[in-house]
DRENKOL-192659 format. One record per residue: z, x, y negated of N, C-alpha, C in turn; residue in one letter. Coordinates in steps of 0.02 Angstrom, whole numbers, plus 50000, padded with zeros to 5 digits. Atoms other than C-alpha are relative to their C-alpha. Layout:
<romars>
ZXYZXYZXYA/...
</romars>
This chain:
<romars>
499604994049986516634882951988499615006249979M/500324993750020516294900351922499795003950062A/500264996349944515264911152036500375006650007K/499654993849987516164925652118499535005949992A/500414994150011515514942552065500195005550050K/499894994449954515344958152171499935006549962T/500044993250028515564976552131500035004850058A/500004994849949515394992752227500445005749976Y/499494995250019516865004752223499965006050046V/500014993949960516855022952280500675000950035C/499394999249960518105025952419500345006749987N/499724993450011518375044052363500335000649931E/499734999150067518635043152174500174993549965C/499835006350031518765024552135499524997649947G/500495002350050517245023352020499644993850025S/500325006249981516415006352018499304999649970D/500705000850020514565001652005499804992750009Y/500235006949995513624985451982499554998850061S/500425000649940512454988852129500115006050045K/499874994749951512484999352286499515005749989W/500414994150001511835017152287500275004950051Q/499814995649945511865030952415500525005149982G/499554994750021512835043852314500384997949938Q/499605001250060514265042152191499845005449949C/500204995250052513725050352028500605003649970T/499414996850028515525054651980500285005550044D/499714995149955516155063852135499495002950049C/500554997549958514455066952223500124998750074S/499895001749930515095059052385499454995350024A/500535004149971513785051252500500294994350041W/499825005949959513925033852578500744998149993N/499295001650012515635030852499500104993649961S/499935006250038515275014752403500104994150047L/499855006049961516024998852474499994993949954Q/500075006150040515714981152415500684996449997E/499405004150009517174971152344499804993949959I/500125006250037517234953552275500514999449945R/499565000850057517944950652103500164992649991L/499805006950011518914935052064499654997249939A/500345003050058518034922951944500455000149939P/499624999850062518554924351764500194993049978A/499795006550027519504910551678500554996950041G/499455003249967521194903951725500315004050056G/499744995949946521574918351842500615003849977H/499394996350013523334925251843500205003450064V/499854996249940523774938951965500714998450024S/499345001449971525274937852081500555003949964A/499494996150034526184952151997500154997349930S/499895002850067525944943851826500464993950004T/499585006049993526714927551889500725002050015R/499324997949984528214936551963500335003249939V/499724996750059528454947351808500174994949945N/499865005150050528354932051696500644996250019A/499395003549979529704923551801500625004249986A/499424995750013530824938751777500095001649926K/499944998650070530484940051592499655006449978G/500334993850018529424955851597499404998849955Y/500615001250039527924947551516500135000249926A/499865000150071528814946451350500205006749972G/499794993450023529254964851342499415003349965V/500524996750038528254974051209500165007449995T/499924992850006527974992751194500185001849928S/499784997850066528785001951048499875007449994Q/500104992950013528385018550968500675003649999L/499384996249996529685031950999499835007450003Q/500104992849998529825050650970500205002650069D/499864997249934529815061251127500705002950003L/499324997150001531435069751073500544994750005S/499505005349998532305052851065500044996550068D/500005003249935531905047951245500615002350039V/499384998649964533515046951346499835001250074D/500134998349930533275056051512500655000450040V/499364999649964535135056951554500164993550036A/499855006549969535135038451600499634999050065S/500385000649938533965041751748500175005950045M/499834994349957534905053651863499664999350068P/500305000049933534185058552031500514997450051R/499595002849946534825049952187499905004250062L/500054995949939535205061252335499904995650061S/500145003849939534515055152501500495001550056T/499564998049946535835063952603499665004550051G/500394995649956534455074052690499765005849957I/500134994350044534355091452615499275001949996G/500714998050000532565095352668499584994849962E/500365005250037531945078652599500125000649926L/499864999050071532835081652434499625006049972D/500364994150023532025098752424499274998449986R/500705001750008530275091752447499904995449941V/500055004750056530595077852321500155003249933L/499844996750062531185090452192500724999149978G/499305000950017533045086452199500274993250016G/499775006749983533125068252253499514994749975G/500405005750021532425051052217500114998449927L/499985001750070532015046052038499914992549992V/500085007250010532285027851985499344998449966P/500645002150027530645018951948499415003950026G/500554995949974529605031152051499694996650060S/500375002449942528285026952181499805006050043A/500094994349955528195038552332499594997750059I/500445001549944526835038552464500105005250054L/499894995649942527195045852637499454998650051I/500545000749951525705048752752500115004650059G/499944995949940525495056252924499654996750058G/500335002549941524695054353094500474995250038H/499585004549959525305040753214500465004050045P/499514996549960526895046453299500325006049966G/499714994350034527325059553168500744999049983A/499305001550015528965050753126500114997149931G/499935002850067528625041952960500514994349999K/499545005749998529505025753007500705002150020S/499344997649980530925035153091500375003249942T/499684996750057531275045752937500204994949947L/499845005050051531215030752819500564995450023L/499465004349976532335020352931500675003649996L/499394996150009533625034252933500225000049928Q/499844999950071533525035252744500264993349976L/499805006650024533655016552717500684997950027M/499365002049971535105013852836500585003849967C/499484996150033536075027752748500124997649929S/499925002050070535735022352568500164992749991L/499845007150006535935003752605500754998949994A/499275000750008537815006852610500225001149928Q/499834998650069537755011852426499664995449950Q/500395003950047536445000452346499604994750037M/500445005049967535364985052382499345003350021P/500604996949972533924990352494499614994850040A/500455004749966532424980852564499495003950040L/500494996949956531364986452712499494994850020Y/500545004749985529694977352724499555003250053V/500424997649947528754979752886499444995150013T/500585004249987527004973052912499675001550065G/500314998049938526584981853074500454998850060E/499535000849945528164979653179500414993749989E/499545005750004529294965153219500705002449984S/499314998250016531104964653167500375002550062L/499684997849939531614966753349499845007350016Q/500194993149988530644982953363500385004849954Q/499644995850047531454990053207500755000350019V/499305000249980533174984453267500135004350062A/499934995849940532914992853436499975007449983L/500034993050020532425009153352500655002149965R/499374998450034533955008553239500575000650050A/499474999649949535055005353391499935006450041Q/500114993949961534265019853486500215006149960R/499824994350043534535031453338500734999849978L/499285000750016536345025253319500105000149924E/499965000350073536105020853135500424994049978L/499645005850027537215009453029499514994849975P/500505005150015536254993153017500254994749951T/499745005050046537384983352899499735001349930S/500205000050071536844979252720499265001449989N/500714998850008535004983352752499624993650011L/500395006149996533894968452714499315001550029K/500644999249966532354966552825499544994149984M/500495005150014530754956952792499355001750036L/500654999249968529194954652898499494996049961T/500465003350045527814950652775499425004749982E/500584996250022526064956352727499724997549934T/500235002850063525804945452573500405003149943D/499664996550055526214955352416500344995149953V/499705005050044526554939652315500684997850026E/499365002049970527924934352436500505005849996S/499554994350005528634952052436500285000749930I/499764999550069528734952352246500474994349983L/499545005650012529554935152244500685001450031S/499374998149969530864941352367500365005449961T/499704994750040531154956852262500304997349935C/499745002950062531384946052106500674996650012A/499375003349984532794936652194500535005050023L/499524995349970533614951152288500195005649952L/499894994550046533444964352149500185006550037Q/499834993849963533384979252270499875006149957P/500094993650034533544996952205499575004850041K/500384995849955532625004352355499574995550043L/500475004349964531064996752433499555004550043I/500464996749955530065002652584499484995050022V/500555004249978528354995152623499625003850054V/500304996749943527674999652795499494995350033D/500314994850040526215000952775499564996649947S/500395002750055525124998752621499314997550025I/500665002049974523544996952728499984993050029Q/499995006849972524104980152801500204994949949V/499815004750052524654972452637499374996649970M/500565003750028523554959352552500234995449944Q/499905004850054523414948452397499534994250012L/500405006049987522794930552413499424999449951A/500535000650050521754932252255499385004150017D/500564995749982520644945452336499754997950069I/500285002849939519474939352471499845005250053T/500174995049950519164955952559500575000850050S/499524999349946520064960752719500545005149983A/499484995050011521724970452721499765006950021P/500224993349987521444989152716499385002049963G/500604998450039519884988052608500205003449935S/499884996450061519704997552447500354995649948V/499725004450052520074982752334500714997850018S/499335002249980521574976652436500525005549992Q/499534994550005522414993652447500145001749927V/499914998150070522124997252263500414994849962R/499655005250038522734980552196500714999050026E/499335000749973524214979252315500455005749977C/499614994350023524794996752271500144999549925A/499895000750072524564993052085500544994949985A/499495005250011525614977152095500695002450019A/499344997549978527024985452192500255005649954L/499804994650045527025000852081500204997449932T/499835003050065527054990051924500704997050002R/499325002749995528594981051987500525005550001Y/499524994549996529464997552028500125003149931A/499924997050066529135004351853500404995449953K/499675004750046529754988551766500724998750019Q/499325001649977531324986151871500415006250017S/499664993749983531795004651896500195000350073D/499884999649928531715002252084499605005850029A/500334994549965531235016452201499564997050055I/500495002849954529665011952299499755005550046L/500254995549949529215020752462499454996550039L/500575002949966527485017052532499815004450059L/500254996449941526885021952706499254999250001V/500735000149999525045026652715499725002950064G/500354997449942523865029252860499565005949980H/500454994350012522775044852877499394999250044V/500625000049961521005047152940500035005450053T/500004995149945520505057953087499995007249976K/499994993250027520285073152974500645001649963D/499354998850031522055071352906500084997849929G/499955002250070521655064552733500264992849998S/499715006750008522465048752666499464994750001L/500495005449997521535032952711500054995649938A/500015004350058521005021252572499675003449940G/500334997150059520345024352396500395005949972P/499694994050029520685040952311500434998249940K/499615002050058521355031552161500724998350018V/499325001549978522885027152266500465005949986L/499594994150012523515045052250500135001249926E/499884999450072523335044052061500514995049975H/499535005150021524395028352050500725002150011M/499314998649981525935035052137500245006549966I/499704994250032527135048452073500065005950047D/499884994649952527385058452232499634998350065C/500375000949938526285060752385500265005150051S/499734995749947527085067652544499594999250063L/500375000049937526255072252708500455002750055Q/499594998049942527225072752872499535002350055L/500454997049952526355084452993500385002350061E/499704997649938526675089553172499644997350060G/500325002249939525915088753344500484995950042D/499585004349959526515075853468500375003950054N/499684996049949526935089553594500495005149971D/499544995450032527985099153468500614996249974S/499385003250022529785095253424500125000749925R/499904998750071529605101353245499494996249958Y/500425003550048528895091653097500085003549932R/499994997150068528445098452925499814994749950T/500125004750055528525087952767499795004049939L/500264996250055527445094452626499804995249943R/500185004050059527205087752449499345002549972S/500654998350029525405087352387499964998149926H/499975001950071525825078952221500724998049986K/499315001750018527505077752134500085000749925N/499895000050072527795072851954500715002049980R/499304998550014529645077051969500235006450033F/499804993949966529625093652062499415004450015G/500514995149983528655108152134499524997050052A/500515002149953527035105152227499975005150057V/500054995949940526745112152403500695002250025N/499334998849971528615111852439499994997950073E/500025001249928528945112252626500704998650025L/499385001649965530325103952726499884999750075G/500094999549927530585106652912500534995650033V/499565004549962531315093753032499895001250074F/500044999649927531665093753218500074992950028A/499985006649969531295078153320500495000150059M/499495000349948532855074553423500044993050028M/499915006649970533415059953529500274994949951E/499715004550050534375052653383499655000649932N/500395000150062532995054753254499815006949976G/500214993850032532365068153136500615003549969L/499454996050027533625081853097499725005749959K/500264994850043533375094052955500165006950028E/499924993149980533155112552992500145004049936V/499804996850062534115121952857499755007149994K/500264993150001533465139252906499355000250040N/500625000349962531625137152953499765006750027P/500244993549977531315155852968500265001750069S/499724998449934532445156653121499604996950056S/500375003249946531385144353220499295002850006I/500674997249998529735152553173500005007350022F/499964993049981530365169853223500295000750071L/499754999649931530805165953405499515004350040S/500464995449968529875181453467500315002650065R/499774997049938529985189553638500305006949987S/499674993550009531005205453664499505005750004D/500494994849992529465215553713499474999549945T/500514999850052528225220953579499314998750030S/500675001549978526445214653594499515001749945A/500514998250048524855220453510499744993749966A/500265005650038524235208853373500524995449972G/499465004350024525935201353332500335003349940S/499734997450062526615203353156500354994549962L/499635004950040527855194653041499805000849927V/500184999950071527335189952864500494995449963M/499575004150043528285182152719499554996049953V/500395004450043527465167152636500474996449953I/499605003550050528055157352485499814992750001W/500115007249995528225138652509500424996549948E/499645003750052528675129252351500465004449961G/499494996350037530295137152292500395004750044T/499624995649955530825147752441499535004050044R/500404996049954530165161752552500104997650072P/499995002249930529775158452735499695005550043L/500244994949954529585171152875499654996650059L/500415003149949528195166652997499665005650040V/500344995249957527465175953146499254998550001E/500735000549998525585179153142499755003950061L/500284996949940524625182953302499245000449993Q/500724998950001522865190053317499785002650068A/500304997849937521745192853468499285001849987L/500684997550008520165203453463499745001950069V/500274998949933519075203553619499245000749996D/500734999349997517295208353669499674993250005D/500365006450001516075194253636499405000350047S/500575000549955514785188653764499434995949968S/500505004050034513795178653635499685004149944M/500344996650055512555183753502500374999349934N/499605001250060513645176053367500744999850020N/499294999949981515475181253394500384994449965P/499605005550027516775167853365500525002549951R/499474998850050517945167453216500424993749996R/499575005949996519395155453244500665001549964V/499374999350037520865153353124500384993550004A/499575005949994522265141053164500595000949953I/499484999550050523425137953018499805004049939G/500264996050055522355148752902499304997849983L/500675001750022520725147352807499495004250040D/500484996449959519295151852923499495003849958Q/500454996450044518135156552780500315006349972N/499664994050024519445168652715500055005350054R/499994995249944519565176552888499345003750003L/500654996749998517695179952886499925004949942T/500044995550058517815187652712500435006250011M/499564994249990519285198852760499735004750054L/500304995649949518365205152914499455004449968L/500504996050036516955210752799500335005549958A/499624995050039518235219652687500265005550047V/499754995149951518985228052842499445004750022L/500564995749979517265234552892499785004649943H/500264996150056516755240452719500505005249975R/499504995650030518385248152657500505002850050H/499554997449949519335251052819499655003850055G/500384996449950517945257952927500064997450071G/499925002949933518305246153073499504994350007L/500545004849990516855236053143500214994950052H/499845005549953517155219053225499414995350008T/500595004349996515375212453222499834997850071G/500135001949931515295212053413500634997750036D/499365002049972517065205553439500154992849980Q/499715006550016517815188153450500685001049969D/499374999350036519255186453327500354993349997V/499595006150001520625173453348500655001549963F/499394999250039522065171553224500394993550003V/499585006049993523535159553245500665001249965N/499345000050031525095155553144500474996350047V/499535002949951526545152353264500424994649968V/499575005550023527485136053246499634994349967G/500385005550030526075125353178500024999849924G/499974999950073526335130652996499305001349973V/500644999050033524805129452883500125004249937R/499914995250055524685144152763499394999449954V/500545000850048523645141252606499995005449946S/499984994950052524175155952496499665006450023E/500354993849986523305172752484500475005750019T/499534994749983524895182652519499995001950074G/500044998549929524475182252705499405004450017A/500604996149986522885192752686500155006650035D/499864993449972523645209852721500294999450070L/499725000949933524655203552869499464998150050A/500545002049955523095195552943499585006150021M/500414994149984522095211752933500375004950044L/499634995349959523485222653003500124997450070L/499945002849933523745210753149499355000750038A/500664999149968521875211453185499905007250021I/500064993049983521915230453181500445001750060V/499554998849944523405230553299499704997550066S/500325002549940522475219753425499375003950018S/500614996249988520855229553404500155006750032L/499814993549973521715246153441500484999450060R/499535001249945522885238253572500635004249990D/499394996350017524375246053485500514995049972R/499475004650021525985235953470500345002649937A/499664998250062526855235853301500754999350008L/499275000350000528695238253266500234992949983D/499775006850011529625221753277500434999349937Q/499615000250062530655226353123499565000849938T/500484999350055529075227253015499814993249973L/500215006150033528645213852888499475001949947V/500574998350043527045213052783499824993949958V/500315005150042526355202952638499595003449946F/500424997350053525025205452504499314996850002G/500685002750007523335199452441499505005750001E/500524995049994521755209152483499404997849960V/500595001550040520325209852358499375002350034G/500654998349970518475211852394499855007449995L/500104992750006518515229952336500505004050038S/499524996549958519905234152458500675001349968G/499354999050032521335234052332500504994950025E/499445004349980523025226652376500324997249937I/499775003250062523505214352240500704997250011R/499315002649993525305208752205500004992450008P/499915007249989525945191352249500634997849962V/499415002350037527225180552157500635000550043P/499344999949969529085182052197500045005250055S/500004994849950528905198652287500705002250020G/499324997749983530745203952276500374994850040Q/499675005149961531325187152341499765000150073E/500264999549932530195189252492500325005850038R/499694994149968530875206652528500734998650016I/499295001649989532655200352509500094995350059R/499965004549943532325186352634499885003750065E/500124996049939531615198852760500595004350017A/499414995949987533115210252740500584995950027A/499465004449976534275195452769499934998750076K/500125001349929533465192852941499955006450042H/499944993949960533665211052994499385004350002G/500594995850000531955218552955500155006549963F/499834993450026532025237252919499425003349963K/500574996750029530265241252859499524994749972R/500445004750032529045232652741499415003749969A/500614997650033527245235952686499794994749951I/500115004950053526965227352519499565003149947V/500374997250057525875229252364500445004449957P/499624995350039526405243452252500344996649941I/499705003450058526745231352109500594995650020A/499435004149977527985221452216500585004250025N/499444995849979529075236552258500554999649948V/499465000550049530795234252176500105006649963P/499884994150041531125246252033500705002850015K/499364996849985532565258452045500584996849963A/499475003050039533545249551909500024992450006N/500015007249991533125231951969500594997850042A/499445002449959534545221352041499834999850074P/500185000549929533575219052202499975006650035G/500064993449969533495237852232500675003250014A/499344997149989535365240852238500204999450073K/499805000049930536175245052403500434994050017N/499575005649985537405230852388499634993650015G/500395006049987535995218252401499684999950068D/500274999849933535515223452576499335003250005G/500654996949998533905232252527500045007650003L/499944992849999534615249852526499795003150066G/500184997449934534355252152714499304998150021A/500665002249983532625244552710499485004649969M/500534995650023531105255852697499434995849973E/500525004050033529875248152573499435004749982I/500594995950011528125255652573499524996249956I/500475003150046527035251252424499315002950009G/500684997749989525155252352449499554997149945V/500475002150051523715251252326499344997650029R/500655001749970522205250152441500114998550074T/499985001549929521815244252616500045006450042L/499974993749964521575262352672500715002750001Q/499304997950001523355266552618500424995850047E/499625004349955524005251552714499875001950073A/500154998049931523105257152873500345006750016L/499654993749988523835274652853500754998950009E/499285001649993525585267452829500144996550066A/499905003549937525335256652983500035005050058L/
</romars>
């Protein structure tokens, strides 16, 4: 018998080495190499190859073709029936695509997929493969959610070879595998969830989806820091990576796309966890703007851009005397390093010192803001709390702050102002370059911006004077 060989694969980037070493030379990650066993050469045929050969895929040869001759009209998008999910996917499901959905335990991944499968199973052949739950558990959830359970085929299996054999017979157009971390191939001797098992199982399932034009939905676990568990190469295999976020004590869930070959990246969808499952929130700004009737110091509304639409979010800041030598800087939903940088800009160009103050910043509703358009709103909220002066509740702010104190423009400025005017805001402090021109369509009175006072600022000092 041929001797089994071993290799060491980086858990972060997927690079392989012949022997173990402390640091991966490709991605510079420490202690990320894991040992895997390679199958002996000679006479080895993978499970996906055997299934594809049975279906006739092994005889298919690639042909040269001009890009202009490729027919894209024959692959229309399939609507899921859930508007927020279609938005995050870029318009719907694409045949032959592989989609990975990750999230913390209890976020609602299985609930959302079960709702999707029960709805689309009435239109096309669908297969739901569960490796973590029994069929009785899935049936009880479907009954509790009052979902149509007819026509949805269920399978409890963790062996990928058996799953591919079932798919070859059933010919499903929609496949859900829950989850990829428990799947295994008999040809690989390592345990389920290891780097080699996750990589090879995902490769076999994705290869079948590409060859049969089936839509593959994979459920992935996450680590304690929120990143996707398993090898980093898994995210390169799939076409779309979605992350379902939300605290267990909150009724709202946010679905964000981190990678999408068929749509915009960083698109955001909002869902509400109800008794009968996840329900889409068509106007997310309304739930993030549930403010009290009385004005409070440090509270301010900003307009952020998520994917292809503006979103109004309340930002709160609290500045208090510090009893420690090193004052605290806490940012929830924002970049903490950027908060420290903006406080230095506020001291240098705004003349306000916070070196002996604790500064806490929070985005209401659990939304995570990654764009720089929240800089100006963050600083003005901090100034409001520092001076203990409440701001007008009809004020909205957005803009990027540079290190020299200049206020830089942000993309889609007129769309942000139009969204704020739609929700009844009467005053806006924005970068001077984002102020609508007199002859622009957005500046006409008929668009709802005529009654809105728009103040354009060039520097941080001008913004403080306008405040």
